[in-house]
C-alpha positions in Angstrom: -60.2 70.2 68.6 -59.0 71.4 65.0 -56.4 69.3 64.1 -53.2 70.4 62.3 -52.5 71.4 58.4 -50.2 71.4 55.7 -49.4 73.9 52.7 -47.6 71.4 50.0 -45.4 74.6 50.4 -44.6 73.9 53.8 -44.5 70.5 53.6 -41.9 70.9 50.9 -39.8 73.3 53.3 -39.8 71.0 56.5 -38.9 67.9 54.4 -36.4 69.7 51.8 -38.1 68.5 49.4 -39.9 70.4 46.1 -43.8 70.7 45.8 -43.2 68.5 42.1 -41.5 65.5 44.5 -44.7 66.2 47.0 -47.3 65.4 43.9 -45.4 62.3 42.6 -46.1 60.7 45.5 -49.4 62.1 45.8 -50.2 60.5 42.1 -47.9 57.1 43.6 -51.2 56.9 45.9 -48.7 57.9 49.0 -50.7 61.3 49.7 -54.0 61.7 49.8 -54.2 65.6 50.5 -57.9 67.1 50.9 -58.7 70.1 49.1 -59.7 73.9 49.3 -60.4 75.2 46.7 -57.6 74.4 44.2 -54.9 73.8 47.3 -54.3 71.3 48.6 -54.5 70.5 52.2 -52.4 68.1 54.1 -53.2 66.5 57.3 -51.0 65.4 60.2 -51.5 61.4 58.7 -49.9 62.7 55.5 -46.8 64.5 57.0 -46.8 61.5 58.8 -47.3 59.3 54.9 -44.6 61.8 53.8 -42.0 61.4 56.8 -42.2 57.5 55.9 -41.9 58.1 52.2 -38.7 60.2 52.4 -37.5 57.6 55.1 -38.1 54.3 52.9 -36.2 56.6 49.4 -33.2 56.8 51.9 -33.0 53.3 52.8 -33.1 52.5 49.0 -36.8 51.0 49.4 -38.2 50.8 46.0 -42.3 52.9 46.1 -43.6 49.5 46.0 -41.9 48.3 49.0 -42.4 51.9 50.9 -46.2 51.7 50.2 -45.7 48.5 51.9 -44.5 50.3 55.0 -47.2 53.2 54.6 -50.4 51.1 54.0 -48.9 48.9 57.8 -48.2 52.3 59.5 -52.2 52.9 58.7 -53.8 49.7 58.9 -55.5 50.2 62.8 -55.2 45.9 63.6 -51.4 44.6 61.3 -51.9 41.2 60.5 -49.5 38.4 61.3 -49.8 37.8 57.7 -49.1 41.1 57.1 -45.8 41.9 59.1 -44.2 38.7 57.9 -44.3 39.4 54.8 -43.1 43.0 55.8 -40.4 41.4 57.5 -39.5 38.8 54.5 -38.7 42.3 52.7 -36.6 43.9 55.4 -34.6 40.8 55.2 -34.1 40.5 51.7 -33.6 44.8 51.6 -30.8 43.9 54.8 -29.5 41.3 52.6 -29.4 43.4 49.4 -27.8 46.4 51.7 -25.0 43.3 53.4 -23.9 42.6 49.8 -23.1 46.7 49.0 -21.6 46.9 51.9 -19.3 43.8 51.3 -18.3 45.3 47.9 -17.6 48.5 48.7 -15.5 47.4 51.4 -13.5 45.3 48.6 -13.2 48.1 46.4 -12.0 50.8 48.5 -9.4 47.7 49.9 -8.4 47.6 46.1 -8.5 51.1 45.4 -6.2 51.5 48.1 -3.5 48.7 47.2 -3.6 50.9 43.6 -2.7 54.4 45.2 -0.4 52.7 47.5 1.0 51.6 44.1 1.5 54.4 42.6 2.7 56.5 45.3 5.8 53.9 45.3 5.7 54.2 41.8 5.9 58.3 42.0 8.1 58.1 44.7 10.8 55.8 42.1 10.0 58.2 39.3 11.1 61.3 41.1 14.2 59.7 42.1 15.2 58.8 38.7 14.6 62.5 37.7 17.2 63.7 40.0 
């Protein structure tokens, strides 16, 4: 049975990224396509690794963290040490995102206060003009 393969153009189109981005992930060791002449041939494994890489990127992980995630995906039998290390990375990332969320909420509350104040001042200014 033949396993599906993909060209760089097919993957770029499917995941809405540029071929340049895919080549960058390849240079970072996240993808390992074979060659057919001058063309890159990506396997199902490469497709899955690209999907995990893009998901990690969307979640705000650093490339090193993404590499850990992708490497764990490839490991036949994950060791407890690997999983604990990755859980620590996930926990730290969760804590960072929670802090950012708190900061955003505080900033939004401050913006609301400033907008309310501006509305009141504008209403007063309009009354004075009349």
